[in-house]
N, C-alpha and C positions, 0 to 999 in steps of 0.2 A: 908647712910653709911652701908656697908655690914658687916656681922659678920661671923666668921669662928671659928671652934674649932680645936685645935691642937690634933692630934692623939697620941697614946702612943709611936709611932715611931718619933714624932716630925714633922709630915707632916701636911700641911695646903692646903686645896683645894681653888684655886683662881676661882671664878665664871666664867663660860664660856664667858659671855658678856664682862667681863673685860679682859680675855685672848685675845679675838678677837680684842677688841679695842686697846690693847697694842701690838698686834702681837706676843704674847707668844705662840709658837708652841711646840709640843712635842719634847724633846731632846735639846732645847736651854739651854744655861747657863745663870743663873740669878746672879746678883751681889747684895749684901745686905750690908747696913751700918746702924748702930745705931747712930742716931743724937738726942740728948736730950733723950726724952722718946718716940721716934718714930722709926719705922723700915722702911727704904727706900729700895725699891726693883726696880732694873732696869735690862733691858736686856743687857747682855754683848755685846758690839759692835763687829762687825766682824773685824773691823780694828781700834783698839783703838787710834793709832797715828792719823789717818785721822779724827776721831771723836773729838779728843783733838784740832787739828788744826782748825776744823770747829767751835768749841766752842770759841776758841781764837779770831777768826775773828769777833765774835759778841761783844767782849769786847773792850771798849775804852782803848787805850794805857796808859792813865793816871791812869785808874783803876788797870791795871796790875802793874804799877810802885808803886802805893800806897800799893797794896797787898804784893809785894816783900819787901818793907820797913817794913811792919808790922811783917814780919816773921824774 
């Protein structure tokens, strides 16, 4: 597991091999979410609607119905 320090400006350096593996290039937009005690960082999709549709194709319809009922 990698370690990084937060600068006085709140900046964190992501190691090059991780940036390369994840396709993080200069100028991209990252999205962040706090879940429990973790920080999740993902690359913002070029087309969020297309990405959401692709993710939905991977889910079984019964799981979607169950998730809707829970909300």
